N, C-alpha and C positions, 0 to 999 in steps of 0.2 A: 654769475652775471656781474660784469664790470659796470659800476656806476658811471654816469656821463662825466663826472668830475674827476675820475681816476685815470691814470695812465697805465696802460698794459705794457709790460716789459718782458720780452722773451729773451732769457739769458742762457738757454740751453746750448751746450758746447757743440761747435762744428768740428767734429773729430776727423782725424785722418783714417781711422779704422773704427769698426763698431765697438762700442763699450756699453756697459750696463747703464740703463736709464738713470739709476740712482747716482751714478758718477756724472753722467751727462747733464743732469738737471741740478746738481749741487752748485750753488754759487753764493757769494757773500754780499748780501744787500746792505744798503744804508738805511732804507725806509722800513721800519718795523711797526707793526700794529700794536695797539695797547692791549689787545686780547690776551688774557691770562693763559700761560702755558699750564696745562693740566699737570698736577704733581706726578701722576703715573707716567706721563710722557717724558717729563724731565728726568725721572728716575730711569726710564728706559734708555734715554740718551746716555746717562752716566753709566748704566750697566753695560752698554755697548763699548764704552771707553775701556772698561776694566778687562775686556776680553781681547785687547790688542796684544800682539806678540811683544816680548821684551827680553833683553839679554839676561840669561840665567833665570828667566821668569821673575825678575826682580820687582817688576811693576812699580817703577819709581815715581809714579804720578800721584798727585793729590789735587783736589779742586776746592777752591773757596767759592761758595755760591751765595748770591744775594738776589732776592726776588722782590718785586714791588709790593707784596703784601706786608713787608717790613720796610717801610720807606726809609727809616733811619739807616738800616744796614745797606739798603740799595744806594743811598747817597754817599755812604762811606766808601763803598767800592768804586762808585762813579768818580769820586774825587781823586782816585789813583790814575785815571785815564788822562791822556794828553788832551788839552783844550779842544783841539780839532776833532777828536773822537767823542768827547763829551757832547758835542753839539748834536750828534745824531744818536749816539748810543743811549742817551737818557730816555729815549722812547721805547727801547727794548724792555720787555717785562722781566728778563733774566740777564744778569751779568755774572761772569765768573773770572777767576784767575787760576791758571794751571801752574802747578809747582813741581819741580823736579828734585828728587833726592839724589845728591851728587856722588854718594859713595855706596858701594855694595854692602848690603846688610850682612852678607855671609863672611866677609873678610875685611871690611873697611877700606878696601882699595877704591881709588877713583873710578867711577863708572862713566867713561867717556861717551857712552851711548845713551845717557839719561835723557838729554834733550830730544834725541831722535825718538826714543821710546814714548816720551810724553806726546810728541807730535803724532806718533802712530795712534795713540789713544784718542787724541782729539780728532784725527781723521776718521776713526771708527764712529765717534760721536756725531761728526758732521754727516756721515752717510745715514746713520740711524735717524738723525733729525730730518733729513730729506725724506726718508721713508714715512715719517709721521706728519709730513706737511709743514715742517718747521725749517728754519734756516739758522746757520751759525755764521758769525763774522768774527774772524780772529784778528787781534790787534797787537802789533809790536809796540805801538805808541802808548806806553803807560810808565808811571814813575816806580821803578823797581825798589829803590830804597824806601820810598813812602809805603809801598805795599808791605815790605818786610817789617817796617816799624808798626804800622797799623794793626797787622794781623799776628804780630809776635812770631814771625817765621824764623825758626832757629838757624844757627850756622849749620852748614851741610845741606841746606835746601835753598833753591833759587826759584823765584817766580819766572815763568817762561813767557807767558802771553796773557792778555786779557781777551775775553770772549763775550760777545753779545749773542743772545739766543731768543728766538721768538717767531711769530708768524709774520708773513710779508705785510707791509703797510702800503699806504698810498704814496707813491713817489712825489706827488704834488705838495706834500707837506715839507719837502726838503727845500733848502735854499737853492738858488739857481746854480751855484757852484757845485753843490752836492748832487743836484739833479743831473748835471752834465756827467759827473762820474758814474751815476747810477745807469745812465742811458748809453754810456760808452761801450763799444763792442768789446767782447772778451777776446784776449789774444794769448797765444801760447807759442813757445818755440816749436819748430818742427822737430820730428824725431831725428832728422839728420844732424841737428845741432847739438844733440846730447847723447846719442847712442853710438859708442865707439867700439872698434875691434882692432886688436893688434898693437895699437899705439894710441897715446893720448891725441885726441882731436882728429883721429882717422875714422871716418864715417864707416859704420858697420855695413857690410853688403846686405845685411838683413833689411835695412831701411833705406838704403841708397836708391834714389829715384832715377 
């Protein structure tokens, strides 16, 4: 039941072809509820992340996690975010920073797939979150050098992105500027714009309309 002072936003994807509901319903909100994320659900999301595919099964991901039950740690991680992201992300009950190991453990050679593999892990986490009624919002806007210093992240590791996690909140709590972002339609490129065959930028017959 939606309360009269709440705004109902449907952000389910309008896809060209049928896809699984967990993918169709995944989106990145700005309005988060203060409701605590149950520890077992948070661990389930992180467990899903670890089962992502990775080059040579290197699993180059780590996650720094802060929850509001430790306000000092939460504020510490929040301070790494860009000011524009702090405005809304401070309402999420969980904040994280993903970190990539830049070299292979097996031979010390640069792992140029590390960021890709961390992204795959977070993709798993986002889908698992959706299955549990949670949402993830990934952020590029954070202070990488500050994060490395605050958390003593060693050489050979790089912070990839910041993440807010929680239950959906009431969009009416957002500023007018953020509310407009929250209500804006979701857009994606068509398959014809990025699925090629034979040569770069040559649309594959598979998707040509």
